[in-house]
Backbone as numpy.savetxt, mean C-alpha at the origin, in Angstrom:
# Nx Ny Nz CAx CAy CAz Cx Cy Cz
-30.66 25.29 4.15 -31.24 24.14 4.85 -31.51 24.49 6.31
-32.42 23.79 6.94 -32.75 24.00 8.34 -31.62 23.50 9.23
-31.45 24.18 10.38 -30.43 23.76 11.33 -30.90 22.61 12.22
-32.11 22.20 12.03 -32.66 21.16 12.88 -31.89 19.84 12.69
-31.40 19.30 13.79 -30.69 18.04 13.75 -29.23 18.14 13.36
-28.74 19.36 13.09 -27.34 19.52 12.68 -26.46 19.63 13.92
-25.40 18.84 13.96 -24.42 18.90 15.05 -23.26 19.78 14.60
-22.98 20.81 15.37 -21.88 21.72 15.05 -20.60 21.30 15.76
-19.50 21.32 15.02 -18.20 20.97 15.59 -17.18 22.03 15.17
-16.09 22.11 15.93 -15.03 23.06 15.57 -14.26 22.59 14.34
-14.06 21.28 14.24 -13.32 20.72 13.12 -14.01 19.47 12.63
-14.29 19.43 11.34 -14.88 18.27 10.69 -13.86 17.73 9.69
-13.45 16.49 9.87 -12.47 15.86 8.98 -13.17 14.73 8.23
-13.14 14.81 6.91 -13.73 13.76 6.07 -12.58 12.93 5.51
-12.42 11.72 6.05 -11.32 10.85 5.66 -10.30 10.74 6.77
-10.00 9.51 7.19 -9.17 9.30 8.36 -7.77 8.84 8.06
-7.18 9.31 6.97 -5.81 8.95 6.65 -4.80 9.74 7.47
-3.53 9.68 7.06 -2.44 10.21 7.86 -2.64 11.68 8.23
-2.86 12.53 7.25 -2.98 13.96 7.56 -4.21 14.25 8.40
-5.34 13.67 8.01 -6.59 13.96 8.71 -6.60 13.45 10.13
-6.13 12.22 10.35 -6.19 11.64 11.70 -5.24 12.37 12.63
-4.07 12.78 12.14 -3.11 13.48 12.99 -3.66 14.85 13.40
-4.23 15.56 12.44 -4.82 16.86 12.75 -6.00 16.71 13.71
-6.87 15.72 13.45 -8.05 15.53 14.30 -7.65 15.22 15.74
-6.68 14.33 15.93 -6.26 14.00 17.30 -5.61 15.19 17.98
-4.79 15.93 17.25 -4.12 17.09 17.83 -5.12 18.13 18.30
-6.10 18.44 17.46 -7.08 19.48 17.82 -8.02 18.99 18.93
-8.36 17.71 18.91 -9.22 17.17 19.97 -8.51 17.24 21.32
-7.23 16.90 21.32 -6.45 16.96 22.56 -6.27 18.40 23.04
-6.37 19.35 22.11 -6.26 20.77 22.47 -7.58 21.34 22.96
-8.64 20.52 22.97 -9.92 20.98 23.49 -10.97 21.31 22.46
-10.65 21.17 21.18 -11.64 21.43 20.15 -12.67 20.30 20.12
-13.85 20.64 19.64 -14.86 19.62 19.38 -14.63 19.14 17.95
-14.24 17.87 17.83 -13.79 17.34 16.55 -14.60 16.11 16.18
-14.99 16.05 14.91 -15.62 14.85 14.36 -14.83 14.43 13.13
-14.51 13.14 13.03 -13.81 12.61 11.87 -14.60 11.43 11.31
-14.84 11.47 10.01 -15.61 10.42 9.33 -14.68 9.64 8.41
-14.69 8.34 8.55 -13.89 7.46 7.69 -14.80 6.35 7.17
-14.74 6.09 5.87 -15.65 5.12 5.27 -15.32 3.68 5.63
-14.03 3.28 5.50 -13.75 1.85 5.74 -12.35 1.54 6.23
-11.37 2.40 6.02 -9.98 2.09 6.36 -9.56 2.86 7.61
-9.74 2.26 8.76 -9.37 2.92 10.01 -7.86 3.10 10.05
-7.42 4.33 10.10 -6.00 4.63 10.05 -5.52 5.03 8.68
-6.35 4.84 7.65 -6.01 5.29 6.32 -5.33 4.24 5.45
-4.92 4.68 4.27 -4.30 3.81 3.28 -3.03 3.17 3.81
-2.18 3.96 4.45 -0.89 3.46 4.92 -1.06 2.24 5.81
-1.97 2.32 6.75 -2.15 1.25 7.72 -2.73 0.00 7.06
-3.64 0.17 6.15 -4.45 -0.94 5.65 -3.96 -1.56 4.34
-3.55 -0.74 3.38 -3.28 -1.28 2.05 -2.00 -0.72 1.43
-1.10 -0.20 2.24 0.12 0.38 1.66 1.32 0.10 2.57
1.79 1.12 3.27 3.07 1.02 3.98 3.14 -0.15 4.94
2.16 -0.30 5.81 2.25 -1.29 6.88 2.18 -2.73 6.34
1.17 -3.10 5.53 1.17 -4.48 5.03 2.36 -4.80 4.13
2.79 -3.84 3.32 3.96 -4.14 2.48 5.21 -4.32 3.32
5.37 -3.50 4.35 6.57 -3.65 5.20 6.51 -4.96 5.98
5.32 -5.41 6.33 5.20 -6.72 6.98 5.69 -7.81 6.05
5.32 -7.73 4.77 5.76 -8.74 3.80 7.23 -8.59 3.46
7.73 -7.35 3.45 9.16 -7.14 3.27 9.93 -7.83 4.40
9.39 -7.74 5.61 10.01 -8.44 6.74 10.05 -9.94 6.51
8.98 -10.48 5.96 8.96 -11.91 5.64 10.01 -12.24 4.59
10.11 -11.40 3.57 11.09 -11.64 2.51 12.51 -11.57 3.04
12.78 -10.63 3.92 14.11 -10.53 4.51 14.43 -11.76 5.36
13.40 -12.29 6.01 13.60 -13.51 6.79 13.98 -14.67 5.88
13.33 -14.76 4.71 13.71 -15.78 3.72 15.17 -15.62 3.33
15.57 -14.39 3.07 16.94 -14.12 2.66 17.94 -14.51 3.75
17.63 -14.16 4.99 18.51 -14.51 6.09 18.62 -16.03 6.24
17.48 -16.73 6.04 17.52 -18.18 6.13 18.39 -18.80 5.06
18.33 -18.24 3.85 19.13 -18.79 2.75 20.62 -18.60 2.99
20.97 -17.56 3.71 22.38 -17.25 3.93 22.76 -17.39 5.40
22.07 -18.29 6.09 22.32 -18.47 7.53 23.76 -18.89 7.80
24.35 -19.67 6.89 25.71 -20.14 7.12 26.70 -18.98 7.23
26.40 -17.87 6.53 27.27 -16.71 6.63 27.35 -16.21 8.07
26.25 -16.40 8.80 26.17 -15.97 10.19 26.57 -17.07 11.16
27.02 -18.21 10.63 27.42 -19.30 11.48 26.28 -20.14 12.00
25.13 -20.10 11.31 23.95 -20.85 11.73 23.69 -21.96 10.71
23.57 -23.18 11.18 23.31 -24.32 10.31 21.82 -24.64 10.30
21.22 -24.66 9.11 19.82 -25.02 8.94 19.75 -26.29 8.10
18.82 -27.16 8.45 18.72 -28.42 7.73 18.22 -28.24 6.30
17.26 -27.33 6.13 16.66 -27.14 4.81 16.60 -25.65 4.47
16.39 -25.38 3.18 16.15 -24.01 2.74 14.77 -23.55 3.23
14.60 -22.27 3.55 13.30 -21.80 4.03 12.23 -21.90 2.95
11.03 -22.29 3.36 9.90 -22.40 2.45 8.89 -21.29 2.76
8.32 -20.72 1.72 7.34 -19.64 1.88 5.94 -20.24 1.94
5.21 -19.91 2.98 3.84 -20.38 3.15 2.88 -19.23 2.86
2.01 -19.41 1.86 1.06 -18.37 1.51 0.13 -18.06 2.69
-0.37 -19.10 3.35 -1.22 -18.89 4.53 -0.45 -18.17 5.63
0.81 -18.53 5.78 1.63 -17.87 6.79 1.84 -16.40 6.49
2.07 -16.06 5.23 2.21 -14.66 4.84 0.93 -13.88 5.14
-0.21 -14.49 4.82 -1.49 -13.82 5.09 -1.66 -13.58 6.58
-1.38 -14.61 7.39 -1.55 -14.47 8.84 -0.64 -13.38 9.40
0.61 -13.37 8.96 1.55 -12.36 9.46 1.09 -10.96 9.09
0.73 -10.77 7.81 0.28 -9.45 7.36 -0.96 -9.01 8.13
-1.94 -9.90 8.28 -3.18 -9.57 8.98 -2.92 -9.24 10.45
-2.02 -10.00 11.07 -1.68 -9.74 12.47 -1.13 -8.33 12.65
-0.22 -7.94 11.77 0.39 -6.62 11.87 -0.65 -5.53 11.61
-1.43 -5.68 10.53 -2.43 -4.66 10.17 -3.51 -4.56 11.24
-4.03 -5.70 11.69 -5.08 -5.67 12.70 -4.60 -5.01 13.99
-3.35 -5.24 14.35 -2.81 -4.60 15.53 -2.73 -3.10 15.40
-2.35 -2.63 14.20 -2.28 -1.18 13.97 -3.67 -0.56 13.96
-4.64 -1.26 13.37 -6.02 -0.75 13.36 -6.56 -0.62 14.78
-6.34 -1.66 15.59 -6.79 -1.63 16.98 -6.14 -0.48 17.74
-4.84 -0.26 17.51 -4.13 0.84 18.17 -4.72 2.18 17.77
-5.09 2.33 16.50 -5.68 3.60 16.04 -7.06 3.82 16.64
-7.85 2.77 16.76 -9.16 2.93 17.41 -8.99 3.48 18.81
-8.02 2.95 19.53 -7.78 3.40 20.91 -7.28 4.84 20.93
-6.36 5.18 20.01 -5.85 6.55 19.95 -6.96 7.54 19.63
-7.85 7.17 18.72 -8.97 8.06 18.38 -9.85 8.30 19.61
-10.18 7.23 20.31 -11.03 7.36 21.50 -10.34 8.16 22.59
-9.05 7.90 22.81 -8.32 8.60 23.86 -8.15 10.09 23.58
-8.14 10.45 22.32 -7.97 11.87 21.97 -9.19 12.71 22.30
-10.35 12.06 22.40 -11.59 12.78 22.67 -12.38 13.17 21.44
-11.88 12.81 20.27 -12.64 13.13 19.06 -13.85 12.22 18.93
-14.77 12.61 18.09 -15.92 11.77 17.73 -15.58 11.08 16.42
-15.17 9.82 16.50 -14.80 9.07 15.30 -16.02 8.31 14.80
-16.35 8.51 13.53 -17.54 7.92 12.94 -17.13 7.07 11.75
-17.46 5.79 11.79 -17.19 4.89 10.67 -18.42 4.90 9.77
-18.31 5.63 8.68 -19.45 5.77 7.78 -19.06 6.56 6.55
-20.04 6.86 5.72 -19.83 7.58 4.46 -20.42 8.97 4.54
-19.58 9.97 4.28 -20.01 11.38 4.34 -20.34 11.90 2.95
-21.39 12.73 2.89 -21.78 13.37 1.64 -22.14 14.82 1.93
-21.50 15.76 1.20 -21.78 17.17 1.43 -23.17 17.51 0.93
-23.95 18.18 1.79 -25.31 18.58 1.41 -25.51 20.08 1.51
-24.53 20.78 2.06 -24.56 22.24 2.20 -23.15 22.70 2.52
-22.88 24.01 2.47 -21.53 24.47 2.81 -21.11 23.99 4.20
-19.95 23.35 4.25 -19.35 22.87 5.50 -20.23 21.87 6.25
-21.16 21.25 5.54 -22.13 20.36 6.19 -22.20 19.03 5.43
-22.12 17.93 6.20 -22.18 16.62 5.58 -23.29 15.79 6.21
-23.78 14.88 5.39 -24.70 13.85 5.86 -23.90 12.56 5.97
-23.94 11.91 7.12 -23.12 10.73 7.36 -24.03 9.52 7.52
-23.81 8.54 6.66 -24.57 7.30 6.72 -23.67 6.19 7.27
-24.13 5.54 8.32 -23.40 4.42 8.91 -24.22 3.15 8.77
-23.60 2.02 9.12 -24.30 0.75 8.97 -25.38 0.55 10.02
-25.10 0.97 11.24 -25.98 0.59 12.35 -26.61 1.76 13.09
-26.32 2.99 12.68 -26.84 4.15 13.39 -27.66 5.02 12.44
-28.51 5.87 13.01 -29.28 6.79 12.17 -28.35 7.76 11.44
-28.84 8.32 10.34 -28.06 9.31 9.60 -27.80 10.52 10.49
-26.56 11.00 10.44 -26.18 12.18 11.22 -25.84 13.33 10.30
-26.11 14.55 10.76 -25.76 15.77 10.04 -24.70 16.50 10.85
-23.56 16.77 10.21 -22.46 17.43 10.89 -22.05 18.69 10.14
-21.78 19.76 10.88 -21.33 21.02 10.26 -20.08 21.47 11.00
-19.04 21.76 10.24 -17.79 22.16 10.85 -17.47 23.62 10.63
-17.01 24.28 11.70 -16.46 25.62 11.53 -15.25 25.56 10.60
-14.47 24.53 10.77 -13.35 24.23 9.88 -13.57 22.83 9.31
-13.33 22.68 8.01 -13.55 21.39 7.35 -12.29 21.00 6.58
-11.86 19.76 6.78 -10.71 19.22 6.06 -11.16 17.99 5.28
-10.86 17.98 3.98 -11.17 16.82 3.14 -9.89 16.02 2.97
-9.91 14.79 3.42 -8.71 13.95 3.46 -9.06 12.55 2.95
-9.65 12.51 1.76 -10.22 11.25 1.25 -9.21 10.34 0.56
-7.98 10.79 0.38 -6.94 9.89 -0.12 -7.02 9.62 -1.61
-6.33 8.57 -2.03 -6.22 8.22 -3.44 -6.47 6.73 -3.64
-6.48 6.33 -4.88 -6.66 4.92 -5.23 -5.72 4.60 -6.39
-5.29 3.34 -6.51 -4.41 2.97 -7.63 -5.08 3.24 -8.97
-4.29 3.65 -9.93 -4.77 3.94 -11.28 -4.12 2.98 -12.27
-4.93 2.35 -13.10 -4.41 1.47 -14.13 -3.93 2.32 -15.31
-2.71 2.14 -15.77 -2.21 2.96 -16.88 -2.98 2.68 -18.17
-2.98 3.65 -19.04 -3.69 3.55 -20.31 -2.82 2.81 -21.32
-2.86 1.49 -21.26 -2.08 0.67 -22.17 -3.01 -0.28 -22.91
-2.76 -0.47 -24.18 -3.62 -1.32 -24.99 -3.67 -2.73 -24.43
-4.89 -3.24 -24.22 -5.08 -4.60 -23.77 -5.02 -4.81 -22.27
-4.64 -3.79 -21.52 -4.43 -4.02 -20.09 -5.75 -4.18 -19.34
-6.82 -3.56 -19.85 -8.10 -3.66 -19.16 -8.67 -5.07 -19.22
-8.27 -5.86 -20.22 -8.75 -7.23 -20.34 -7.81 -8.23 -19.65
-6.77 -7.75 -19.01 -5.73 -8.64 -18.52 -5.87 -9.00 -17.05
-6.93 -8.57 -16.39 -7.18 -8.89 -14.98 -5.97 -8.55 -14.12
-5.51 -7.31 -14.21 -4.30 -6.92 -13.49 -4.57 -6.81 -12.00
-3.53 -7.04 -11.23 -3.54 -6.70 -9.82 -3.07 -5.26 -9.67
-3.52 -4.60 -8.64 -2.98 -3.29 -8.28 -2.16 -3.43 -7.00
-1.60 -2.33 -6.56 -0.81 -2.37 -5.32 -1.67 -2.71 -4.12
-2.99 -2.57 -4.25 -3.89 -2.96 -3.16 -4.33 -4.41 -3.29
-4.79 -4.80 -4.46 -5.33 -6.16 -4.61 -4.24 -7.22 -4.53
-3.02 -6.88 -4.91 -1.95 -7.87 -4.81 -1.70 -8.26 -3.36
-2.01 -7.35 -2.43 -1.80 -7.61 -1.01 -2.83 -8.58 -0.43
-3.85 -8.89 -1.18 -4.82 -9.88 -0.71 -4.22 -11.29 -0.75
-3.13 -11.44 -1.51 -2.38 -12.70 -1.56 -3.30 -13.89 -1.86
-4.07 -13.76 -2.93 -4.92 -14.87 -3.34 -4.09 -16.09 -3.70
-2.95 -15.87 -4.29 -2.05 -16.97 -4.65 -0.69 -16.35 -4.97
0.32 -17.18 -5.02 1.65 -16.75 -5.46 1.85 -17.25 -6.88
1.89 -16.37 -7.86 2.05 -16.82 -9.25 3.46 -17.35 -9.49
3.61 -18.08 -10.56 4.94 -18.57 -10.93 5.77 -17.44 -11.52
5.12 -16.54 -12.25 5.81 -15.42 -12.88 5.02 -14.15 -12.64
5.72 -13.03 -12.61 5.10 -11.74 -12.33 5.79 -10.65 -13.11
5.01 -9.80 -13.76 5.55 -8.60 -14.39 5.10 -7.40 -13.57
6.04 -6.54 -13.23 5.74 -5.30 -12.52 5.96 -4.14 -13.48
4.93 -3.34 -13.70 5.04 -2.18 -14.58 5.33 -0.95 -13.73
6.53 -0.44 -13.83 6.89 0.76 -13.09 8.00 0.50 -12.09
9.11 1.24 -12.24 10.27 1.03 -11.38 10.42 2.07 -10.31
9.29 2.58 -9.80 9.37 3.51 -8.68 9.56 2.76 -7.38
9.42 3.47 -6.26 9.68 2.85 -4.97 8.75 1.66 -4.72
7.48 1.82 -5.04 6.52 0.74 -4.79 6.80 -0.44 -5.71
7.06 -0.16 -6.98 7.36 -1.24 -7.92 8.61 -2.01 -7.53
9.65 -1.29 -7.12 10.89 -1.96 -6.71 10.65 -2.82 -5.47
9.86 -2.31 -4.55 9.58 -3.04 -3.33 8.88 -4.36 -3.62
7.82 -4.30 -4.43 7.10 -5.52 -4.76 7.96 -6.48 -5.58
8.72 -5.94 -6.52 9.53 -6.80 -7.38 10.56 -7.57 -6.57
11.28 -6.89 -5.70 12.31 -7.58 -4.92 11.70 -8.53 -3.91
10.58 -8.13 -3.31 9.90 -8.98 -2.33 9.45 -10.29 -2.94
8.74 -10.22 -4.06 8.21 -11.43 -4.66 9.31 -12.29 -5.28
10.39 -11.67 -5.73 11.53 -12.46 -6.20 12.08 -13.32 -5.08
12.15 -12.76 -3.88 12.65 -13.53 -2.74 11.67 -14.62 -2.33
10.40 -14.44 -2.65 9.41 -15.48 -2.37 9.49 -16.64 -3.37
10.40 -16.53 -4.34 10.61 -17.61 -5.29 9.89 -17.44 -6.61
9.39 -16.25 -6.89 8.64 -15.99 -8.11 9.57 -15.36 -9.15
9.41 -15.76 -10.41 10.18 -15.16 -11.49 9.58 -13.80 -11.81
10.31 -12.73 -11.52 9.80 -11.36 -11.64 10.53 -10.63 -12.74
9.77 -9.93 -13.58 10.33 -9.01 -14.57 9.80 -7.62 -14.27
10.70 -6.67 -14.12 10.33 -5.28 -13.84 10.51 -4.46 -15.10
9.45 -3.82 -15.56 9.48 -3.01 -16.78 9.41 -1.53 -16.41
10.33 -0.74 -16.95 10.38 0.68 -16.63 10.84 1.48 -17.83
10.16 2.59 -18.06 10.58 3.49 -19.12 11.85 4.22 -18.76
12.43 4.95 -19.72 13.73 5.59 -19.49 13.67 6.88 -18.70
12.46 7.38 -18.40 12.36 8.72 -17.82 12.82 8.79 -16.38
12.47 7.79 -15.58 12.90 7.80 -14.18 12.87 6.38 -13.66
13.69 6.13 -12.65 13.83 4.75 -12.18 14.16 4.75 -10.70
13.26 4.22 -9.90 13.49 4.02 -8.47 13.65 5.34 -7.73
14.84 5.94 -7.75 15.08 7.13 -6.95 15.10 8.40 -7.79
14.55 8.33 -9.00 14.42 9.50 -9.87 15.77 10.10 -10.27
16.79 9.28 -10.40 18.05 9.74 -10.94 18.48 8.75 -12.01
19.23 9.20 -13.02 19.66 8.26 -14.05 20.44 7.11 -13.43
20.08 5.88 -13.83 20.71 4.71 -13.22 20.63 3.55 -14.18
21.71 2.83 -14.33 21.70 1.66 -15.18 20.99 0.52 -14.47
20.45 -0.46 -15.21 19.82 -1.61 -14.56 20.73 -2.31 -13.58
22.03 -2.43 -13.91 22.95 -3.11 -13.00 23.09 -2.36 -11.68
23.25 -1.04 -11.76 23.35 -0.26 -10.53 22.04 -0.28 -9.77
20.92 -0.26 -10.52 19.62 -0.29 -9.84 19.44 -1.58 -9.07
19.80 -2.72 -9.67 19.62 -4.00 -8.99 20.39 -4.02 -7.68
21.54 -3.37 -7.66 22.33 -3.34 -6.43 21.69 -2.45 -5.37
20.72 -1.59 -5.77 20.11 -0.67 -4.81 18.74 -1.13 -4.35
18.33 -2.36 -4.71 17.00 -2.83 -4.36 16.76 -2.80 -2.86
15.49 -2.58 -2.42 15.21 -2.50 -0.99 15.61 -3.75 -0.22
15.53 -4.92 -0.84 15.90 -6.16 -0.16 17.06 -6.78 -0.92
18.25 -6.65 -0.41 19.39 -7.26 -1.08 20.34 -7.80 -0.03
21.60 -7.86 -0.36 22.54 -8.53 0.50 22.92 -7.81 1.77
22.49 -6.57 1.97 22.81 -5.84 3.18 24.33 -5.77 3.35
24.80 -5.87 4.59 26.23 -5.69 4.86 27.09 -6.80 4.29
26.48 -7.93 3.95 27.26 -9.06 3.48 27.39 -9.10 1.97
26.77 -8.11 1.31 26.94 -7.95 -0.13 26.58 -9.21 -0.90
25.47 -9.86 -0.48 24.98 -10.99 -1.25 24.46 -10.50 -2.59
24.54 -11.33 -3.59 24.11 -10.92 -4.93 22.61 -10.76 -4.98
22.08 -9.79 -5.79 20.64 -9.67 -5.96 20.05 -10.97 -6.50
18.77 -11.17 -6.23 18.13 -12.42 -6.59 18.18 -12.67 -8.10
18.57 -13.86 -8.55 18.59 -14.16 -9.98 17.19 -14.23 -10.57
16.16 -14.32 -9.73 14.79 -14.40 -10.24 14.27 -13.04 -10.70
15.02 -11.97 -10.47 14.56 -10.63 -10.81 15.26 -10.13 -12.06
14.46 -9.81 -13.09 14.99 -9.25 -14.33 14.54 -7.81 -14.46
15.40 -6.96 -15.02 15.09 -5.55 -15.24 15.13 -5.26 -16.72
14.08 -4.65 -17.23 13.99 -4.34 -18.66 13.75 -2.85 -18.82
14.62 -2.15 -19.57 14.47 -0.74 -19.91 14.82 -0.59 -21.39
14.13 0.25 -22.14 12.88 0.91 -21.76 11.70 -0.04 -21.90
10.53 0.44 -21.52 9.35 -0.41 -21.46 8.68 -0.59 -22.82
8.73 0.43 -23.67 7.83 0.48 -24.84 8.07 -0.64 -25.83
9.31 -0.97 -26.11 9.59 -1.91 -27.17 9.16 -3.33 -26.83
9.16 -3.69 -25.56 8.92 -5.08 -25.19 7.56 -5.31 -24.56
6.81 -4.24 -24.32 5.61 -4.38 -23.51 4.59 -5.30 -24.15
4.26 -5.09 -25.42 3.18 -5.86 -26.03 3.50 -7.34 -26.06
4.77 -7.69 -26.32 5.13 -9.10 -26.34 5.08 -9.70 -24.93
5.57 -8.95 -23.96 5.63 -9.48 -22.59 4.25 -9.72 -22.01
3.33 -8.82 -22.30 2.00 -8.94 -21.71 1.24 -10.15 -22.23
1.68 -10.69 -23.36 1.00 -11.86 -23.91 1.48 -13.17 -23.28
2.60 -13.12 -22.59 3.22 -14.38 -22.17 3.43 -14.53 -20.68
3.09 -13.49 -19.87 3.39 -13.60 -18.43 2.32 -12.92 -17.61
2.24 -13.25 -16.32 1.37 -12.49 -15.42 1.80 -11.04 -15.43
0.87 -10.13 -15.19 1.16 -8.72 -15.48 0.81 -7.78 -14.34
1.30 -6.53 -14.47 1.05 -5.54 -13.44 0.78 -4.17 -14.03
0.04 -3.32 -13.29 -0.20 -1.95 -13.73 0.26 -0.97 -12.68
0.81 0.20 -13.10 1.29 1.19 -12.14 0.73 2.56 -12.46
0.59 3.40 -11.45 0.11 4.76 -11.67 1.16 5.58 -12.38
2.38 5.54 -11.92 3.48 6.22 -12.58 4.76 5.55 -12.14
5.88 6.03 -12.65 7.13 5.35 -12.35 7.49 5.45 -10.89
6.94 6.40 -10.16 7.26 6.49 -8.74 6.04 6.23 -7.87
4.99 5.67 -8.48 3.77 5.50 -7.72 3.44 4.04 -7.53
2.15 3.70 -7.49 1.74 2.37 -7.09 1.63 1.44 -8.28
1.68 0.15 -8.00 1.72 -0.79 -9.10 0.63 -1.83 -8.99
0.61 -2.69 -9.98 -0.24 -3.87 -9.90 0.51 -5.04 -10.47
-0.11 -6.16 -10.48 0.56 -7.36 -10.98 -0.39 -8.16 -11.83
0.08 -8.68 -12.93 -0.81 -9.38 -13.84 -0.90 -10.86 -13.50
-2.08 -11.38 -13.72 -2.25 -12.80 -13.44 -2.36 -13.58 -14.73
């Protein structure tokens, strides 16, 4: 291809998630000419649809728990705490928006050329970048890093494609709080969502096969419940009665999926979804 219109950079990063953004800022601050292209999630998956929004909601769930047991701390409350769906959305958005704004500033301060658009390779080490409001740009990197991330995967289970499942990303949109929720997969993400939504007052059933559970070591359901991310802390309050644990998954799955809201997970230690 012709070099006409091609912008040469020392480092071209496609995808602005954790690894790519850290490398891009480091090299830009070291004096390299750096361009980073991100399609839509400024700061990557963690900031927008994973670690940060889930931890914001975990904070809300812990606040519910503290309110329920305020008397243990010597605090008298007139009523039990109530969960507001609009309030959860506002809190999550406030935290995420703040992190996104902070990343925009960090990108600019580092000296990199941050481009919000879609990159497509058209030649070795060369991409065509399409943005919403600017002309198409051609970028060529002496060094190129592909950091496009991952997406939730729906497991291959009979009937699940017709069940309108939530994933670990779509469940965070908080369209509504269901009365009941099934979480498929007892990994870290599944445990986090299960315990969080149980504290929000939802009847949660967690389904997990026998191969691995939560921390990838053999563990009985009783011991696992005591290890949930949101539990009694130093005061040893009992795990939420709204949370049920079922092992193994295979024998009960078909019956459960017919009678309750449902969820899909990538693997036992990966991301989940929730059935509606």
